[in-house]
N, C-alpha and C positions, 0 to 999 in steps of 0.2 A: 714804315709800310709802304705797301703799293698802293694802285690808283683804284685798286678794286675793295680793298681791307677799308680805304677811307670811306667809299662807298656804304659799306656795310656800318661802318661805323656809324657815319652821316644816318642813315636810317634806322638807327639802335638808339638814336639821340644824343649822340656825344658832337657834340658843336655849339658853337656858340651861344646859337639860340636853338631851342627843340624846333625840330623841323617844321614849317609849316602845316598846319592842318596834322598835326601828329596821330588824331585820330584812325589814320590810315596806314591800318594791319597792315597792309598788303606789301611783300618784298618783293618788286621786280628786279634788285641786285641780283641776287642768288637764285631767282627763276624771272627769266625773261618772258617767259610766258605768261606770267601775269601783270607783262606791262600794260595792257588795254585797260587790265581790271583795276590798277593801281588810278591810273590819267581818269577814270570813270570815277571813281570813289573820290579823287581830290578834289576834281570838280561839282558832286553833291555835295562833299563835305563846304565847301565854299558858296552853296546856293549857285552854282554857276552852269547850271545843264543846259543852257540854252544854247550854250557854248558850242553843242553838241548839234544843231539845227544846219550847222554853216556846213554850206555843200562840198568842201573838200577834206570833212572826217574822212568819209565813209574810203576816199579815195586813200589820205594819210594812212590810216588803217590796211588797208588793202597791202598796200608798198612795205609796211613793215616799219613805217616810221616811228610809230610809237614807242620802238624800242630804242632808237635814238634820242625822241624826245624826252625820255626820263633819263636817259644817260645823262642830258643838257643840263635835265632841272638838277641833278645832285654833285653837277660841274659847276653851277653857278653858287649851289650853296657852298661848296668850297671857297670858290673865290671870291665869295659875300667873306667867310669866315676870315679868311688872306686880307683883303682888304681890314675889316674890323682891327684884327689885332694887328696891323701896322699902322691904322689911324690911333688907336690905342698906348704907339710906345713914342 
């Protein structure tokens, strides 16, 4: 399974844990244009909308960094699963 397939699998709930705030039905892996919507929804589900009042958020979005943020999120989920598997053995 390649990295893209692993990310899709994680998004579909196939990890050691159900992905944090799993009610976020927006799939930014199959459609990177949905990355910003995914991030907004993720923070709203966690009631952390105030994070969007930070000054750098607009610049982050304008430069397209939100797509990379989503990739890092999923990569972190994969690493967490790997560490959990290793610690369990």
